[in-house]
TORFIKE-883536 format. One line per 3 residues: number of its first residue (from 1); their letters; for each residue x, z, y of C-alpha. Coordinates in Angstrom, 1 decimal. Example, Ala and Ser with C-alpha at 12.3 -4.5 7.8 and 13.67 -1.06 7.14 Angstrom:
REM residues 2
1 = as = 12.3 7.8 -4.5  13.7 7.1 -1.1
//
This chain:
REM residues 591
1 = mta = -21.0 20.6 -19.1  -19.2 23.0 -21.3  -15.7 24.2 -20.9
4 = lqd = -14.7 22.2 -24.0  -16.0 19.0 -22.3  -14.0 19.8 -19.2
7 = dif = -10.9 20.1 -21.2  -11.6 16.8 -22.9  -12.1 15.1 -19.6
10 = daa = -9.0 16.7 -18.0  -7.0 15.4 -21.0  -8.5 12.0 -20.7
13 = drn = -7.8 12.0 -17.0  -4.1 12.7 -17.6  -3.9 9.9 -20.1
16 = vcd = -5.6 7.5 -17.7  -3.3 8.4 -14.9  -0.3 7.7 -17.1
19 = saw = -1.6 4.4 -18.4  -0.6 1.0 -16.9  -3.9 -0.7 -16.8
22 = lep = -5.0 0.9 -13.5  -1.7 0.2 -11.7  -2.8 -2.9 -9.8
25 = twi = -5.3 -1.1 -7.6  -5.4 2.6 -8.7  -7.9 5.2 -7.2
28 = vpe = -7.2 4.8 -3.5  -9.9 2.7 -1.8  -7.4 0.8 0.2
31 = gey = -6.0 -1.7 -2.3  -2.9 -3.9 -2.2  -4.3 -5.9 0.7
34 = arl = -5.6 -3.0 2.7  -2.4 -3.0 4.7  -1.0 -6.4 3.6
37 = vgl = -2.7 -9.0 5.7  -4.3 -6.8 8.4  -2.5 -6.1 11.6
40 = acp = -3.9 -2.6 12.1  -1.8 0.3 13.1  0.1 1.8 10.2
43 = tdp = -1.0 5.3 11.3  -4.4 6.2 12.7  -4.8 9.4 14.7
46 = lan = -8.5 9.4 13.7  -8.0 8.7 10.0  -8.9 12.2 9.0
49 = ess = -12.0 12.5 11.2  -15.4 12.1 9.8  -16.9 8.7 10.5
52 = qpl = -19.9 8.5 12.8  -22.6 5.8 12.2  -22.8 2.8 14.4
55 = sds = -25.9 2.3 16.5  -28.0 -0.8 16.2  -25.6 -2.6 18.5
58 = gsn = -22.7 -1.8 16.3  -21.1 0.6 18.7  -19.3 3.8 18.0
61 = srs = -18.5 6.4 20.6  -15.1 7.2 19.2  -14.0 3.6 18.7
64 = qam = -13.5 2.6 22.3  -10.3 4.6 22.6  -9.0 3.4 19.2
67 = pvr = -5.5 1.9 19.5  -5.1 -1.4 17.6  -1.7 -3.0 17.7
70 = mvd = -0.8 -6.7 17.4  2.4 -8.2 16.2  5.0 -7.9 19.0
73 = vdr = 6.0 -11.5 19.9  7.1 -10.8 23.5  10.5 -9.3 22.9
76 = pda = 13.5 -11.4 21.9  14.8 -11.0 18.4  18.4 -10.2 18.5
79 = qnn = 18.8 -11.0 14.8  18.0 -14.7 15.3  19.1 -15.1 18.9
82 = pha = 22.9 -14.8 19.3  22.7 -14.3 23.0  20.2 -11.5 22.7
85 = llr = 22.3 -10.0 19.9  25.5 -10.0 21.9  23.8 -8.4 24.9
88 = srl = 22.2 -5.7 22.7  25.4 -4.8 21.0  27.4 -4.9 24.2
91 = tsa = 24.8 -2.6 25.8  25.2 -0.1 23.0  29.0 -0.4 23.1
94 = awv = 29.0 0.3 26.9  27.0 3.5 26.6  29.0 4.7 23.6
97 = lli = 32.3 4.0 25.5  30.9 5.7 28.6  30.0 8.9 26.7
100 = glg = 33.3 8.8 24.8  35.3 8.5 28.0  33.4 11.4 29.6
103 = fff = 34.3 13.7 26.8  37.8 12.4 26.7  38.4 13.1 30.4
106 = vyq = 37.0 16.6 30.0  39.3 17.2 27.0  42.3 15.7 28.8
109 = fat = 41.8 17.9 31.9  41.1 21.1 29.8  44.1 20.6 27.5
112 = yrl = 46.8 19.0 29.6  45.5 19.8 33.1  45.8 16.1 33.9
115 = apg = 43.2 15.4 36.6  41.7 12.0 36.6  43.4 9.6 39.0
118 = gie = 42.8 6.1 40.3  43.0 4.4 36.9  40.5 6.8 35.4
121 = agv = 38.1 6.3 38.4  38.4 2.6 38.1  37.7 2.7 34.3
124 = ltv = 34.6 4.9 34.8  33.4 2.6 37.6  33.7 -0.5 35.4
127 = tig = 32.1 1.2 32.4  29.1 2.7 34.4  28.5 -0.6 36.2
130 = sav = 28.6 -2.6 32.9  26.2 -0.2 31.2  23.7 -0.2 34.1
133 = llt = 23.9 -4.0 34.4  23.4 -4.6 30.7  20.5 -2.2 30.5
136 = gkr = 18.7 -3.8 33.3  16.5 -6.9 33.2  18.7 -9.1 35.1
139 = pld = 19.4 -12.3 33.1  23.1 -12.8 32.1  24.4 -15.9 30.5
142 = sth = 27.0 -16.0 27.7  29.9 -16.4 30.0  29.0 -13.3 32.0
145 = lrl = 28.5 -11.3 28.7  31.9 -12.4 27.4  33.6 -11.4 30.7
148 = mel = 31.9 -8.0 30.5  33.1 -7.7 26.9  36.7 -8.3 28.1
151 = alf = 36.3 -6.0 31.0  34.8 -3.1 29.0  37.3 -3.0 26.2
154 = gvv = 40.2 -4.2 28.4  39.9 -1.3 30.9  39.4 1.2 28.1
157 = gvq = 42.6 -0.1 26.5  44.5 0.2 29.8  43.1 3.7 30.1
160 = mvs = 44.4 4.6 26.6  47.8 3.3 27.4  47.9 5.1 30.7
163 = tql = 46.8 8.4 29.0  49.4 8.0 26.2  52.1 7.5 28.7
166 = gwl = 51.0 10.6 30.6  51.1 12.6 27.4  54.5 11.3 26.4
169 = nla = 55.9 11.9 29.9  54.6 15.5 29.9  56.3 16.1 26.5
172 = iqq = 59.6 14.6 27.7  59.5 16.9 30.8  58.9 19.9 28.5
175 = rsg = 61.6 18.7 26.2  59.3 19.3 23.3  59.8 17.1 20.3
178 = tel = 56.7 18.4 18.6  54.5 17.5 21.6  56.3 14.1 21.8
181 = iwa = 55.5 13.3 18.2  51.9 14.5 18.6  51.4 12.3 21.7
184 = atg = 52.6 9.3 19.7  50.2 10.1 16.8  47.3 10.7 19.1
187 = gri = 47.7 7.3 20.7  47.6 5.7 17.2  44.3 7.4 16.4
190 = vfa = 42.7 6.5 19.7  43.6 2.8 19.4  42.4 2.7 15.7
193 = vlm = 39.0 4.1 16.8  38.8 1.6 19.6  39.5 -1.3 17.2
196 = mcy = 36.9 -0.1 14.7  34.4 0.3 17.5  34.9 -3.2 18.6
199 = smy = 34.6 -4.7 15.1  31.4 -2.8 14.4  29.6 -3.5 17.7
202 = mpn = 30.7 -7.0 18.7  28.9 -9.8 16.8  31.9 -12.1 16.5
205 = gwr = 33.5 -14.2 13.9  36.6 -12.8 12.2  39.0 -15.2 14.2
208 = rta = 37.8 -14.0 17.6  38.0 -10.4 16.4  41.5 -10.9 15.1
211 = aml = 42.7 -12.4 18.4  40.9 -9.7 20.5  42.4 -6.8 18.5
214 = ipp = 46.0 -7.9 18.7  46.6 -6.1 22.0  45.2 -2.7 20.9
217 = ala = 47.1 -3.0 17.6  50.4 -3.6 19.4  49.8 -1.2 22.3
220 = pvg = 50.9 2.1 20.6  54.1 0.5 19.2  54.9 -1.1 22.6
223 = tll = 54.3 2.1 24.4  56.7 4.0 22.1  59.3 1.3 22.4
226 = fvr = 59.1 1.5 26.2  59.4 5.3 26.2  62.4 5.1 23.9
229 = aws = 64.1 2.6 26.1  63.4 4.7 29.2  64.1 8.3 28.0
232 = pfa = 67.2 9.3 26.0  65.3 12.3 24.7  62.6 10.1 23.3
235 = ydt = 65.2 7.8 21.9  66.8 10.6 20.0  63.4 12.2 18.9
238 = iap = 61.5 9.1 17.8  63.4 7.6 14.9  63.1 3.8 14.1
241 = erl = 61.5 4.7 10.7  58.6 6.4 12.6  58.2 3.2 14.6
244 = gel = 58.0 1.2 11.4  55.5 3.6 10.0  53.4 3.3 13.1
247 = aai = 53.5 -0.5 13.1  52.4 -0.6 9.4  49.5 1.7 10.1
250 = mvg = 48.3 -0.3 13.1  48.6 -3.6 11.1  46.5 -1.9 8.4
253 = cws = 43.9 -0.8 10.9  43.8 -4.3 12.4  43.3 -5.8 8.9
256 = vav = 40.5 -3.4 8.1  38.7 -4.1 11.4  39.0 -7.9 10.9
259 = fgt = 37.7 -7.6 7.4  34.8 -5.5 8.5  33.8 -8.1 11.1
262 = wsi = 34.0 -10.8 8.4  31.8 -8.7 6.0  29.2 -7.9 8.7
265 = atl = 29.0 -11.6 9.7  28.6 -12.6 6.1  25.9 -10.1 5.5
268 = rqd = 24.1 -11.3 8.6  24.2 -14.9 7.4  23.0 -13.9 4.0
271 = yrr = 20.2 -12.0 5.6  19.1 -14.9 7.7  19.1 -17.1 4.6
274 = alr = 17.1 -14.5 2.7  14.5 -14.7 5.4  13.9 -18.4 4.9
277 = fgq = 11.7 -19.5 2.1  11.8 -23.3 2.1  10.3 -24.3 5.4
280 = yrl = 9.1 -20.8 6.3  10.8 -18.2 8.5  9.9 -14.6 8.1
283 = rqr = 9.2 -12.8 11.3  7.8 -9.3 10.6  6.7 -7.3 7.6
286 = igh = 3.1 -6.5 8.1  2.5 -4.6 4.9  3.5 -3.9 1.3
289 = ggm = 1.8 -2.9 -1.9  2.5 -1.9 -5.4  3.6 -5.4 -6.4
292 = gev = 4.6 -7.3 -3.3  5.3 -7.4 0.4  3.6 -9.5 3.0
295 = yla = 5.4 -10.9 6.1  4.1 -12.6 9.2  5.9 -16.0 9.1
298 = ehr = 5.8 -19.4 10.6  6.5 -22.9 9.4  9.8 -23.9 10.9
301 = llk = 8.6 -27.4 11.8  4.9 -27.0 12.4  5.3 -23.6 14.2
304 = rpc = 2.0 -22.6 12.4  1.6 -18.8 11.8  1.0 -17.9 8.2
307 = avk = 1.4 -14.9 5.9  4.0 -14.9 3.1  3.5 -12.7 0.1
310 = lvr = 6.6 -12.2 -2.0  7.7 -10.3 -5.1  11.4 -9.8 -5.8
313 = asq = 11.9 -9.9 -9.5  14.7 -7.4 -9.3  12.3 -4.8 -7.8
316 = vnd = 9.5 -5.2 -10.4  9.8 -2.9 -13.4  6.9 -4.5 -15.2
319 = pds = 7.7 -8.2 -16.0  4.0 -8.8 -16.5  3.5 -8.3 -12.8
322 = lir = 5.2 -11.6 -12.1  2.6 -13.2 -14.5  -0.2 -11.6 -12.5
325 = fek = 1.4 -12.7 -9.3  1.6 -16.3 -10.4  -1.9 -16.2 -11.8
328 = evr = -3.2 -14.9 -8.4  -1.7 -17.9 -6.7  -3.0 -20.4 -9.2
331 = sta = -6.5 -18.9 -9.2  -6.8 -18.8 -5.5  -5.4 -22.3 -5.1
334 = qls = -8.3 -23.7 -7.2  -10.8 -22.5 -4.6  -11.5 -24.3 -1.3
337 = hwn = -14.4 -22.5 0.2  -14.2 -21.5 3.9  -14.7 -17.9 3.0
340 = tve = -11.8 -17.7 0.5  -8.3 -17.2 1.8  -6.4 -20.5 1.8
343 = iyd = -3.2 -21.0 0.0  -0.6 -23.2 1.6  2.4 -23.1 -0.7
346 = ygh = 4.0 -21.4 -3.6  7.6 -21.2 -4.9  10.6 -19.1 -5.7
349 = tdd = 14.1 -18.8 -4.4  17.4 -18.9 -6.3  17.7 -15.1 -6.3
352 = gtf = 14.4 -14.8 -8.3  12.1 -14.0 -5.4  8.6 -15.4 -6.0
355 = yyv = 6.4 -16.1 -3.0  3.3 -17.8 -1.9  2.1 -18.8 1.6
358 = mey = -1.5 -18.2 2.8  -3.3 -18.5 6.0  -2.7 -15.9 8.6
361 = lpg = -5.8 -13.8 9.3  -6.1 -11.9 12.6  -8.6 -9.2 12.1
364 = lnl = -9.2 -6.2 9.8  -10.2 -5.8 6.2  -13.6 -4.1 5.8
367 = sel = -12.1 -0.9 4.5  -10.0 -0.5 7.6  -12.9 -1.7 9.8
370 = vrr = -15.1 1.1 8.5  -12.3 3.7 8.6  -11.7 3.0 12.2
373 = fgp = -15.1 2.4 13.6  -17.5 4.1 11.2  -20.3 2.6 9.1
376 = lcp = -21.5 -0.8 10.1  -25.0 -1.7 11.3  -27.2 -3.2 8.5
379 = erv = -27.5 -6.7 10.0  -23.7 -6.9 10.1  -23.4 -5.7 6.5
382 = ihf = -25.7 -8.5 5.4  -23.6 -11.0 7.4  -20.5 -10.0 5.5
385 = lmq = -22.2 -9.8 2.1  -23.8 -13.2 2.4  -20.5 -14.9 3.2
388 = tcd = -18.8 -13.1 0.3  -21.6 -14.4 -1.9  -20.7 -17.9 -0.8
391 = ale = -17.1 -17.5 -1.7  -18.0 -15.9 -5.1  -20.4 -18.7 -5.9
394 = eah = -17.6 -21.2 -5.9  -15.4 -18.9 -8.0  -18.1 -18.2 -10.5
397 = srg = -19.0 -21.9 -10.7  -15.4 -22.5 -11.9  -15.6 -19.7 -14.4
400 = lih = -13.5 -17.2 -12.5  -14.5 -13.5 -12.2  -12.8 -11.6 -9.4
403 = rdl = -13.0 -8.1 -11.1  -11.5 -6.4 -8.0  -14.1 -6.7 -5.3
406 = kpa = -13.9 -3.9 -2.8  -13.8 -3.5 1.0  -10.1 -3.8 1.1
409 = nif = -10.2 -7.2 -0.4  -12.7 -8.6 2.0  -11.4 -9.5 5.4
412 = aaq = -13.2 -9.8 8.8  -11.2 -12.5 10.5  -11.3 -14.7 13.6
415 = rgg = -11.1 -18.3 12.6  -11.8 -21.5 14.5  -13.0 -19.5 17.5
418 = ayd = -15.6 -17.6 15.4  -15.5 -13.9 14.8  -16.5 -11.9 11.7
421 = vtk = -15.6 -14.8 9.5  -15.4 -13.3 6.0  -12.4 -14.1 3.8
424 = lld = -12.2 -13.1 0.2  -8.7 -12.0 -0.9  -6.6 -10.9 -3.8
427 = fgl = -7.5 -12.8 -7.0  -4.7 -10.9 -8.9  -7.1 -9.6 -11.5
430 = vcd = -9.3 -12.6 -11.9  -10.3 -13.6 -15.5  -11.8 -16.6 -17.1
433 = dar = -15.5 -16.3 -17.8  -15.0 -18.2 -21.1  -12.2 -15.8 -22.2
436 = pdm = -13.1 -12.5 -20.5  -10.6 -10.4 -22.4  -7.7 -12.5 -21.0
439 = lle = -6.1 -13.0 -17.6  -6.0 -16.8 -17.8  -2.9 -17.4 -19.8
442 = adp = -1.6 -13.8 -19.8  -1.4 -11.6 -22.8  -4.5 -9.3 -23.0
445 = kqv = -2.2 -6.3 -23.3  -0.9 -6.9 -19.8  -4.0 -5.7 -17.9
448 = gpf = -7.0 -5.9 -20.2  -10.7 -5.6 -19.4  -10.3 -2.2 -17.6
451 = ags = -8.4 -3.5 -14.6  -9.8 -2.9 -11.2  -10.5 -0.3 -8.6
454 = ply = -12.3 2.8 -10.1  -14.2 3.4 -6.8  -16.0 0.0 -7.1
457 = map = -15.7 -0.8 -10.8  -18.8 -2.0 -12.8  -19.8 0.3 -15.7
460 = eqa = -19.0 -2.3 -18.3  -15.5 -2.7 -16.8  -15.0 1.1 -17.0
463 = sgd = -16.4 1.5 -20.5  -15.2 -1.7 -22.1  -18.5 -1.9 -24.0
466 = lpp = -19.3 -5.4 -22.6  -17.0 -8.1 -21.5  -17.0 -8.6 -17.7
469 = dpr = -19.1 -11.5 -16.4  -20.2 -12.6 -12.9  -22.7 -9.7 -12.8
472 = sdl = -19.8 -7.3 -12.8  -18.7 -8.8 -9.5  -22.3 -8.2 -8.2
475 = ysl = -22.0 -4.5 -9.0  -18.7 -4.3 -7.1  -20.2 -6.2 -4.2
478 = gat = -23.2 -3.8 -4.2  -20.8 -0.9 -4.2  -19.0 -2.5 -1.3
481 = gyf = -22.2 -2.9 0.6  -23.0 0.8 0.0  -19.6 1.7 1.5
484 = llt = -20.2 -0.5 4.5  -23.6 1.1 5.2  -22.6 4.8 4.6
487 = ghp = -18.9 5.0 5.1  -18.1 6.1 1.5  -18.4 4.5 -1.9
490 = pfe = -21.4 5.3 -4.3  -19.3 7.7 -6.3  -16.3 9.8 -5.5
493 = grt = -14.0 11.9 -7.7  -10.6 13.3 -8.0  -9.5 11.1 -10.9
496 = pmr = -10.1 7.6 -12.2  -11.7 8.8 -15.4  -14.3 10.9 -13.6
499 = lml = -15.1 8.0 -11.3  -15.6 5.6 -14.1  -17.8 8.1 -16.0
502 = aha = -19.9 8.5 -12.9  -20.4 4.7 -12.6  -21.4 4.6 -16.2
505 = rdp = -24.0 7.5 -16.4  -24.7 9.1 -13.0  -27.7 7.9 -10.8
508 = vvp = -26.8 6.4 -7.4  -27.9 8.4 -4.4  -29.8 5.9 -2.2
511 = psr = -27.8 5.0 0.9  -30.7 5.9 3.2  -30.1 9.6 2.2
514 = wep = -26.8 9.3 4.1  -28.0 6.9 6.8  -31.8 7.1 7.4
517 = gip = -31.8 3.9 9.5  -31.1 1.6 6.6  -34.0 -0.9 6.0
520 = edl = -35.8 -0.5 2.7  -35.5 -4.1 1.7  -31.7 -4.0 2.1
523 = eav = -31.5 -0.7 0.2  -33.4 -2.3 -2.6  -31.0 -5.1 -2.8
526 = ilr = -28.0 -2.8 -2.9  -29.5 -0.5 -5.5  -30.4 -3.5 -7.8
529 = cle = -26.8 -4.6 -7.6  -25.8 -1.0 -8.7  -27.9 -1.0 -11.9
532 = khp = -26.0 0.3 -14.8  -26.8 -2.5 -17.2  -25.9 -6.1 -16.1
535 = srr = -29.3 -7.4 -17.3  -31.1 -5.4 -14.6  -29.0 -6.8 -11.8
538 = ypg = -29.5 -10.2 -10.2  -28.8 -13.1 -12.6  -26.2 -14.5 -10.3
541 = vrq = -24.6 -14.5 -6.9  -26.9 -17.2 -5.6  -30.0 -15.0 -6.3
544 = lre = -28.2 -12.1 -4.6  -27.6 -14.2 -1.5  -31.3 -15.3 -1.5
547 = als = -32.4 -11.7 -1.7  -30.1 -10.8 1.3  -31.4 -13.7 3.3
550 = rch = -35.0 -12.5 2.8  -34.3 -9.1 4.4  -36.1 -9.0 7.7
553 = isg = -32.9 -8.3 9.7  -31.0 -11.2 8.1  -29.5 -13.5 10.7
556 = kwt = -29.7 -11.0 13.5  -25.9 -10.5 13.6  -25.0 -13.5 15.7
559 = qer = -21.7 -15.0 16.8  -22.5 -13.7 20.3  -22.8 -10.1 19.0
562 = atq = -19.7 -10.5 16.9  -17.7 -11.9 19.8  -18.9 -9.1 22.1
565 = wwr = -18.1 -6.4 19.5  -14.5 -7.5 18.9  -13.6 -8.2 22.5
568 = lra = -15.0 -4.7 23.5  -13.7 -2.7 20.5  -10.4 -4.3 19.4
571 = pai = -9.3 -7.1 21.7  -5.5 -6.5 21.0  -5.9 -7.8 17.4
574 = fva = -6.5 -11.3 18.7  -3.9 -11.3 21.5  -0.7 -13.4 21.2
577 = nqp = -1.7 -15.0 18.0  0.6 -18.0 18.4  4.2 -17.1 17.4
580 = add = 6.9 -18.6 19.6  10.2 -19.8 18.1  12.2 -18.0 20.8
583 = cps = 10.1 -14.8 20.7  10.1 -13.5 17.1  9.4 -9.9 16.1
586 = qll = 11.7 -7.0 16.7  10.7 -5.1 13.6  13.0 -6.9 11.2
589 = pti = 16.2 -4.9 10.7  19.3 -6.0 12.5  22.5 -6.2 10.5
//
């Protein structure tokens, strides 16, 4: 290739990267669903290591120590459990107050040489005891928590009044008006901080907060009134105007604290409402992609786990994405095959959030499966490909071409007690076979015939010379099989343009060059799927499935082997699969 050709390709690459038609899947092999429905760890310590091939039994030496996490359903959700929220906030407040009192006592002793006395010792005892008790696992009912709330903030308030009286008495003894005024100002600041701390930490309504903060708001004014009545020097030094100013400031602080409590409570209620889509309650975000987010959810009445995919209209810069989102729902809802993900519901909220509800799939997508455990044994690859053919046969019979087949869009799930059940996902780029240039009812300019993932895209999709047809899906499925057998796609490159050019003109390296143990009959099936021209591939998905079934190792990946593999390699994925109403996830943010 000449330097001029390199420059042309580099310029084309830049144009492709700036275009919109590759946005749905881009160049990364893990597509939108690579981390959307799967429950794999978000970070993998072995992600950058080279994959090692599986033995005939599907084992991998490095896979046995691989951490796989499941949704945490064993810890109480403070956001949706008022009792748990109160305890959590009270625990935080206790430790914050304990640390603050420690620094305060050190400052008091260093500045005023006022050694802690009986009141200080009692306050520390109550605070330490409360912090330890709240941090422990001992169950505490709401009455106990409210009493501890009163004790914590009450003893701290008593301590502040006692300290302010000590400062004022010291200033009166020294006959220092400046020190007297400073002591009065310092008490005002301390009580203002205490009120703000209470309003931020305690999950109360504004009425309770207003009542609870009346004593600390009045304490600085009451203390100065008492000192003026007791000491003539204080009476002459502290003018009535200063008392009025202090009272106005404390009323202002009280008002701000009460308003803050009301605002936080309102936000919490809005947040809870935002997490409810009809009869579904969101429990934990399990992934996000370029166009949407997916949450683990449950039906509020049936208590059935499900996955909710949503797109907020305010967060989508491209309005056509909403059309593709709705098309994905409508396309998938037409299909009822066991190996196609099932759609339960679809709708949108008043704030413009579109969502649909699909079955919850415990397991891993095939991209993640290979990334974690290395290439799959050939009989298992046939097992996945044949099930995908079954799902595609229904779609093709309805005139629907997937156009985005890749490992990340094929899921290995556990359903009905069976393992390695294949589920075909993500029909967001599906097109009608009768109108291949259009995305159902979408404008052809929205995505066009080039949409897909460059790593697994058929040559006619990349070049646009021929309209995509069911044989385009066969090419992508063959490329997926190549990846499952070898651990990498048929072609690799730095940019989408170079990848698509490779699919269109470069010969495919036989997968047995990478993995010598691949049977010849299976390799022949994969290579026929990867023929450049659609006419040299299998006529349809049924013929591909028949060819796979004629491979001599077909049917050797049994349910017993699949069950043994999952229970040995990744048992945590299928633990605690039934959400409990009182044990939702902790990963949702707390307001």
